[in-house]
C-alpha atoms as a printed R data frame, in Angstrom:
    type eleno elety resid chain resno        x        y       z
1   ATOM     1    CA   MET     A     1 -160.465 -181.143 101.677
2   ATOM     2    CA   VAL     A     2 -163.785 -179.434 102.275
3   ATOM     3    CA   LYS     A     3 -165.418 -178.831  98.940
4   ATOM     4    CA   ASP     A     4 -167.229 -175.562  98.526
5   ATOM     5    CA   PRO     A     5 -170.852 -176.245  97.622
6   ATOM     6    CA   ARG     A     6 -171.275 -172.946  95.785
7   ATOM     7    CA   SER     A     7 -172.632 -173.196  92.278
8   ATOM     8    CA   THR     A     8 -171.094 -171.378  89.349
9   ATOM     9    CA   PRO     A     9 -171.287 -167.656  90.166
10  ATOM    10    CA   PRO     A    10 -173.776 -165.696  88.053
11  ATOM    11    CA   TRP     A    11 -171.503 -162.692  87.640
12  ATOM    12    CA   THR     A    12 -168.992 -162.524  84.817
13  ATOM    13    CA   ILE     A    13 -165.401 -161.551  84.174
14  ATOM    14    CA   LYS     A    14 -166.784 -158.324  82.713
15  ATOM    15    CA   ASP     A    15 -168.449 -157.612  86.064
16  ATOM    16    CA   SER     A    16 -165.117 -158.225  87.777
17  ATOM    17    CA   LEU     A    17 -163.442 -155.737  85.455
18  ATOM    18    CA   VAL     A    18 -166.146 -153.172  86.226
19  ATOM    19    CA   VAL     A    19 -165.329 -153.418  89.937
20  ATOM    20    CA   LEU     A    20 -161.641 -153.233  89.083
21  ATOM    21    CA   GLY     A    21 -162.415 -150.025  87.217
22  ATOM    22    CA   LEU     A    22 -164.135 -148.666  90.332
23  ATOM    23    CA   LEU     A    23 -161.014 -149.475  92.321
24  ATOM    24    CA   ALA     A    24 -158.778 -147.629  89.863
25  ATOM    25    CA   ALA     A    25 -161.143 -144.683  89.425
26  ATOM    26    CA   SER     A    26 -161.560 -144.170  93.160
27  ATOM    27    CA   GLY     A    27 -157.816 -144.324  93.756
28  ATOM    28    CA   TYR     A    28 -156.779 -142.010  90.941
29  ATOM    29    CA   GLY     A    29 -159.815 -139.811  91.527
30  ATOM    30    CA   THR     A    30 -158.846 -139.248  95.151
31  ATOM    31    CA   SER     A    31 -155.282 -138.404  94.166
32  ATOM    32    CA   PHE     A    32 -156.480 -136.006  91.459
33  ATOM    33    CA   PHE     A    33 -158.905 -134.297  93.835
34  ATOM    34    CA   LEU     A    34 -156.218 -133.705  96.455
35  ATOM    35    CA   LYS     A    35 -153.925 -132.154  93.850
36  ATOM    36    CA   TRP     A    36 -156.741 -130.082  92.330
37  ATOM    37    CA   ALA     A    37 -157.825 -128.794  95.730
38  ATOM    38    CA   GLY     A    38 -154.240 -128.085  96.755
39  ATOM    39    CA   TRP     A    39 -154.854 -130.019  99.961
40  ATOM    40    CA   ARG     A    40 -151.898 -131.899 101.406
41  ATOM    41    CA   PRO     A    41 -153.079 -133.716 104.510
42  ATOM    42    CA   PRO     A    42 -150.621 -135.711 106.633
43  ATOM    43    CA   LEU     A    43 -149.558 -139.049 105.156
44  ATOM    44    CA   ALA     A    44 -151.725 -140.972 107.621
45  ATOM    45    CA   TYR     A    45 -154.855 -139.104 106.529
46  ATOM    46    CA   GLN     A    46 -153.970 -139.577 102.869
47  ATOM    47    CA   PHE     A    47 -153.915 -143.341 103.396
48  ATOM    48    CA   LEU     A    48 -157.129 -143.276 105.417
49  ATOM    49    CA   LEU     A    49 -158.934 -141.180 102.791
50  ATOM    50    CA   ALA     A    50 -157.727 -143.183  99.801
51  ATOM    51    CA   GLY     A    51 -158.181 -146.544 101.517
52  ATOM    52    CA   GLY     A    52 -161.644 -145.663 102.760
53  ATOM    53    CA   ILE     A    53 -162.875 -144.411  99.390
54  ATOM    54    CA   GLN     A    54 -161.463 -147.423  97.550
55  ATOM    55    CA   ALA     A    55 -163.004 -149.802 100.076
56  ATOM    56    CA   ILE     A    56 -166.402 -148.146  99.701
57  ATOM    57    CA   ALA     A    57 -166.144 -148.264  95.899
58  ATOM    58    CA   VAL     A    58 -165.126 -151.924  95.725
59  ATOM    59    CA   LEU     A    59 -167.444 -153.263  98.416
60  ATOM    60    CA   SER     A    60 -170.399 -151.239  97.121
61  ATOM    61    CA   GLY     A    61 -169.767 -152.429  93.579
62  ATOM    62    CA   VAL     A    62 -169.564 -156.071  94.610
63  ATOM    63    CA   TYR     A    63 -172.631 -155.747  96.839
64  ATOM    64    CA   TYR     A    64 -174.690 -154.130  94.083
65  ATOM    65    CA   LEU     A    65 -173.776 -156.771  91.523
66  ATOM    66    CA   VAL     A    66 -174.325 -159.748  93.816
67  ATOM    67    CA   ARG     A    67 -177.463 -158.562  95.619
68  ATOM    68    CA   PHE     A    68 -179.268 -156.381  93.084
69  ATOM    69    CA   LYS     A    69 -178.088 -157.295  89.599
70  ATOM    70    CA   TYR     A    70 -178.091 -161.050  90.222
71  ATOM    71    CA   GLY     A    71 -180.329 -161.322  93.296
72  ATOM    72    CA   ARG     A    72 -177.948 -163.571  95.228
73  ATOM    73    CA   ASN     A    73 -176.958 -163.521  98.882
74  ATOM    74    CA   LEU     A    74 -173.487 -162.714 100.163
75  ATOM    75    CA   GLY     A    75 -172.903 -166.355 100.980
76  ATOM    76    CA   GLU     A    76 -172.071 -166.697  97.274
77  ATOM    77    CA   LEU     A    77 -168.876 -164.786  98.030
78  ATOM    78    CA   GLY     A    78 -167.954 -167.190 100.808
79  ATOM    79    CA   LEU     A    79 -169.226 -164.995 103.649
80  ATOM    80    CA   LYS     A    80 -170.361 -167.943 105.730
81  ATOM    81    CA   TRP     A    81 -170.055 -168.609 109.449
82  ATOM    82    CA   ARG     A    82 -170.273 -172.374 109.136
83  ATOM    83    CA   ASN     A    83 -167.221 -174.122 110.627
84  ATOM    84    CA   LEU     A    84 -166.045 -170.768 111.975
85  ATOM    85    CA   GLY     A    85 -163.481 -172.282 114.333
86  ATOM    86    CA   ARG     A    86 -161.871 -174.241 111.520
87  ATOM    87    CA   SER     A    87 -161.782 -171.202 109.254
88  ATOM    88    CA   LEU     A    88 -160.205 -169.079 111.989
89  ATOM    89    CA   GLY     A    89 -157.602 -171.752 112.670
90  ATOM    90    CA   LEU     A    90 -156.748 -172.098 108.990
91  ATOM    91    CA   GLY     A    91 -156.552 -168.329 108.705
92  ATOM    92    CA   LEU     A    92 -154.252 -167.809 111.681
93  ATOM    93    CA   GLY     A    93 -151.955 -170.687 110.782
94  ATOM    94    CA   GLY     A    94 -152.016 -169.819 107.107
95  ATOM    95    CA   GLY     A    95 -151.233 -166.177 107.831
96  ATOM    96    CA   VAL     A    96 -148.121 -167.094 109.818
97  ATOM    97    CA   ILE     A    97 -146.957 -169.456 107.077
98  ATOM    98    CA   LEU     A    98 -147.574 -166.870 104.356
99  ATOM    99    CA   PHE     A    99 -145.623 -164.292 106.333
100 ATOM   100    CA   LEU     A   100 -142.650 -166.664 106.608
101 ATOM   101    CA   VAL     A   101 -142.805 -167.593 102.913
102 ATOM   102    CA   VAL     A   102 -142.989 -163.954 101.811
103 ATOM   103    CA   ILE     A   103 -140.079 -162.996 104.084
104 ATOM   104    CA   LEU     A   104 -138.010 -165.901 102.745
105 ATOM   105    CA   LEU     A   105 -138.698 -165.025  99.111
106 ATOM   106    CA   GLY     A   106 -137.980 -161.361  99.768
107 ATOM   107    CA   GLY     A   107 -134.667 -162.280 101.377
108 ATOM   108    CA   LEU     A   108 -133.698 -164.432  98.410
109 ATOM   109    CA   LEU     A   109 -134.588 -161.698  95.928
110 ATOM   110    CA   GLN     A   110 -132.314 -159.245  97.736
111 ATOM   111    CA   HIS     A   111 -129.364 -161.254  96.419
112 ATOM   112    CA   PHE     A   112 -130.415 -160.657  92.811
113 ATOM   113    CA   LEU     A   113 -132.188 -157.298  92.793
114 ATOM   114    CA   PRO     A   114 -131.178 -153.869  94.093
115 ATOM   115    CA   GLU     A   115 -132.586 -152.774  97.445
116 ATOM   116    CA   PRO     A   116 -135.977 -151.164  96.763
117 ATOM   117    CA   ALA     A   117 -137.096 -147.841  98.168
118 ATOM   118    CA   PRO     A   118 -139.445 -148.169 101.155
119 ATOM   119    CA   GLN     A   119 -143.119 -148.378 100.258
120 ATOM   120    CA   PRO     A   120 -145.222 -145.340 101.228
121 ATOM   121    CA   PHE     A   121 -147.147 -147.530 103.671
122 ATOM   122    CA   ALA     A   122 -143.877 -148.672 105.252
123 ATOM   123    CA   GLU     A   123 -142.960 -145.010 105.624
124 ATOM   124    CA   LEU     A   124 -146.215 -144.488 107.513
125 ATOM   125    CA   VAL     A   125 -145.192 -147.220 109.962
126 ATOM   126    CA   ARG     A   126 -141.685 -145.772 110.242
127 ATOM   127    CA   ARG     A   127 -143.121 -142.413 111.300
128 ATOM   128    CA   ALA     A   128 -145.097 -143.944 114.154
129 ATOM   129    CA   ARG     A   129 -143.583 -142.670 117.404
130 ATOM   130    CA   GLY     A   130 -145.565 -144.965 119.639
131 ATOM   131    CA   PHE     A   131 -148.172 -147.683 119.593
132 ATOM   132    CA   ARG     A   132 -150.943 -145.092 119.413
133 ATOM   133    CA   ASP     A   133 -149.546 -143.881 116.080
134 ATOM   134    CA   LEU     A   134 -149.522 -147.494 114.931
135 ATOM   135    CA   LEU     A   135 -153.277 -147.930 115.340
136 ATOM   136    CA   LEU     A   136 -154.088 -146.387 111.951
137 ATOM   137    CA   PRO     A   137 -151.582 -148.526 109.988
138 ATOM   138    CA   LEU     A   138 -152.899 -151.600 111.809
139 ATOM   139    CA   PHE     A   139 -156.492 -150.640 110.991
140 ATOM   140    CA   LEU     A   140 -155.669 -150.094 107.329
141 ATOM   141    CA   GLY     A   141 -153.301 -153.031 106.888
142 ATOM   142    CA   SER     A   142 -154.877 -155.710 109.041
143 ATOM   143    CA   PHE     A   143 -158.579 -154.822 108.809
144 ATOM   144    CA   LEU     A   144 -159.669 -152.593 105.933
145 ATOM   145    CA   ALA     A   145 -157.301 -153.897 103.239
146 ATOM   146    CA   PRO     A   146 -157.780 -157.623 103.999
147 ATOM   147    CA   ILE     A   147 -161.563 -157.352 103.942
148 ATOM   148    CA   THR     A   148 -161.681 -155.262 100.762
149 ATOM   149    CA   GLU     A   149 -159.050 -157.240  98.873
150 ATOM   150    CA   GLU     A   150 -160.318 -160.673  99.876
151 ATOM   151    CA   VAL     A   151 -163.919 -159.849  99.006
152 ATOM   152    CA   TYR     A   152 -162.775 -158.806  95.537
153 ATOM   153    CA   PHE     A   153 -159.851 -161.104  94.679
154 ATOM   154    CA   ARG     A   154 -160.907 -164.323  96.402
155 ATOM   155    CA   GLY     A   155 -164.667 -163.919  96.869
156 ATOM   156    CA   PHE     A   156 -165.604 -162.221  93.592
157 ATOM   157    CA   PHE     A   157 -162.844 -162.512  90.978
158 ATOM   158    CA   TYR     A   158 -161.407 -165.969  91.683
159 ATOM   159    CA   PRO     A   159 -164.709 -167.930  91.529
160 ATOM   160    CA   VAL     A   160 -165.601 -166.625  88.083
161 ATOM   161    CA   LEU     A   161 -162.117 -167.440  86.783
162 ATOM   162    CA   LYS     A   162 -162.313 -170.883  88.355
163 ATOM   163    CA   ALA     A   163 -165.707 -171.554  86.771
164 ATOM   164    CA   ARG     A   164 -164.421 -170.630  83.318
165 ATOM   165    CA   TYR     A   165 -160.794 -171.808  83.325
166 ATOM   166    CA   GLY     A   166 -160.427 -174.206  86.245
167 ATOM   167    CA   THR     A   167 -159.030 -174.011  89.767
168 ATOM   168    CA   LEU     A   168 -155.338 -173.719  88.908
169 ATOM   169    CA   VAL     A   169 -155.723 -170.979  86.302
170 ATOM   170    CA   GLY     A   170 -158.177 -169.156  88.537
171 ATOM   171    CA   GLN     A   171 -155.784 -169.174  91.476
172 ATOM   172    CA   VAL     A   172 -152.777 -168.145  89.396
173 ATOM   173    CA   ALA     A   173 -154.561 -165.389  87.457
174 ATOM   174    CA   SER     A   174 -156.233 -163.852  90.516
175 ATOM   175    CA   SER     A   175 -152.943 -164.001  92.423
176 ATOM   176    CA   LEU     A   176 -151.022 -162.305  89.619
177 ATOM   177    CA   LEU     A   177 -153.567 -159.488  89.465
178 ATOM   178    CA   PHE     A   178 -153.382 -159.207  93.255
179 ATOM   179    CA   ALA     A   179 -149.606 -158.752  93.000
180 ATOM   180    CA   VAL     A   180 -149.737 -156.374  90.026
181 ATOM   181    CA   LEU     A   181 -152.141 -154.009  91.774
182 ATOM   182    CA   HIS     A   182 -149.719 -153.513  94.655
183 ATOM   183    CA   PHE     A   183 -147.461 -151.686  92.156
184 ATOM   184    CA   ASP     A   184 -144.265 -153.077  93.668
185 ATOM   185    CA   LEU     A   185 -141.936 -154.767  91.175
186 ATOM   186    CA   PHE     A   186 -139.470 -155.973  93.813
187 ATOM   187    CA   ARG     A   187 -142.181 -157.666  95.857
188 ATOM   188    CA   PHE     A   188 -144.202 -158.904  92.887
189 ATOM   189    CA   LEU     A   189 -143.179 -162.567  93.251
190 ATOM   190    CA   PRO     A   190 -143.664 -162.755  97.043
191 ATOM   191    CA   LEU     A   191 -147.048 -161.049  96.723
192 ATOM   192    CA   ALA     A   192 -148.129 -163.379  93.916
193 ATOM   193    CA   VAL     A   193 -147.160 -166.422  95.982
194 ATOM   194    CA   GLY     A   194 -148.956 -164.937  98.971
195 ATOM   195    CA   GLY     A   195 -152.052 -164.339  96.864
196 ATOM   196    CA   TRP     A   196 -151.930 -167.933  95.674
197 ATOM   197    CA   GLY     A   197 -151.798 -169.070  99.283
198 ATOM   198    CA   LEU     A   198 -154.844 -166.968 100.104
199 ATOM   199    CA   ALA     A   199 -156.729 -168.448  97.139
200 ATOM   200    CA   TYR     A   200 -155.778 -171.931  98.357
201 ATOM   201    CA   LEU     A   201 -157.161 -171.166 101.826
202 ATOM   202    CA   TYR     A   202 -160.383 -169.927 100.251
203 ATOM   203    CA   GLU     A   203 -160.683 -173.102  98.206
204 ATOM   204    CA   ARG     A   204 -159.711 -175.334 101.119
205 ATOM   205    CA   SER     A   205 -162.141 -173.822 103.625
206 ATOM   206    CA   GLY     A   206 -165.012 -172.864 101.319
207 ATOM   207    CA   SER     A   207 -165.220 -169.641 103.311
208 ATOM   208    CA   LEU     A   208 -163.913 -166.118 102.896
209 ATOM   209    CA   ILE     A   209 -163.166 -165.989 106.633
210 ATOM   210    CA   ALA     A   210 -159.968 -168.044 106.310
211 ATOM   211    CA   PRO     A   211 -158.209 -165.836 103.710
212 ATOM   212    CA   VAL     A   212 -159.382 -162.636 105.432
213 ATOM   213    CA   VAL     A   213 -157.909 -163.792 108.754
214 ATOM   214    CA   ALA     A   214 -154.740 -165.045 107.037
215 ATOM   215    CA   HIS     A   215 -154.293 -161.772 105.149
216 ATOM   216    CA   SER     A   216 -154.887 -159.816 108.344
217 ATOM   217    CA   THR     A   217 -152.411 -161.954 110.296
218 ATOM   218    CA   TRP     A   218 -149.758 -161.673 107.585
219 ATOM   219    CA   ASN     A   219 -150.062 -157.885 107.400
220 ATOM   220    CA   ALA     A   220 -150.233 -157.416 111.168
221 ATOM   221    CA   ILE     A   221 -147.026 -159.388 111.702
222 ATOM   222    CA   MET     A   222 -145.267 -157.383 108.990
223 ATOM   223    CA   ILE     A   223 -146.382 -154.062 110.491
224 ATOM   224    CA   LEU     A   224 -145.449 -154.999 114.054
225 ATOM   225    CA   LEU     A   225 -142.120 -156.465 112.971
226 ATOM   226    CA   LEU     A   226 -141.187 -153.278 111.117
227 ATOM   227    CA   PHE     A   227 -142.327 -151.083 114.001
228 ATOM   228    CA   PHE     A   228 -140.397 -152.928 116.704
229 ATOM   229    CA   SER     A   229 -137.310 -153.555 114.555
230 ATOM   230    CA   LEU     A   230 -136.868 -149.804 114.120
231 ATOM   231    CA   ARG     A   231 -136.859 -149.354 117.878
232 ATOM   232    CA   LEU     A   232 -135.034 -152.418 119.141
233 ATOM   233    CA   LEU     A   233 -132.322 -152.954 116.548
234 ATOM   234    CA   PRO     A   234 -129.264 -150.699 116.227
235 ATOM   235    CA   HIS     A   235 -129.099 -148.514 113.113
């Protein structure tokens, strides 16, 4: 195992909660603004607007705290290009494994829980008439979301939990929050396990590149599988 040479992060759990508040405020604020303005853009634009604003809020908050409040560089988050090939390999392989694990757990849960309603994001993929319509879901799901979520959950939140409570508690707690914030009770367990896998990749590689690539791979496979299954399988 490659040990991450990072020292104990200077930011605190309180700082992590502040960024979490920015995430919530930007999401609910966008929704409130759309309702207040009486503007109902197409579903794709709703996702792009909300996702973009939340990404800006989270990434700006993390950047401000790391660079300006504590005067550290972004390498403290794990944004390092050292051993890039290894990190990419771990990310690609890990993403495929996480996809398979999540699919397996989801299949098992179907035997015990009622079939859930499709997620709004899944509905966005379902509405795609061709690959061109799929570009936005792929951008959101396999680029914007992985970068934003991994910077926060694995790069910012997990290290401070690890420093205070240890590796295991840090991985479990950050993974549970990761699952909770997807607001999907049926997929809570698969998402928590997936989040744990991403935290493991971060710990194993000492770089944020591995979990970002794994998260991107996992989401991209899910999106493409849903898209092609709707067109190739009989209904």
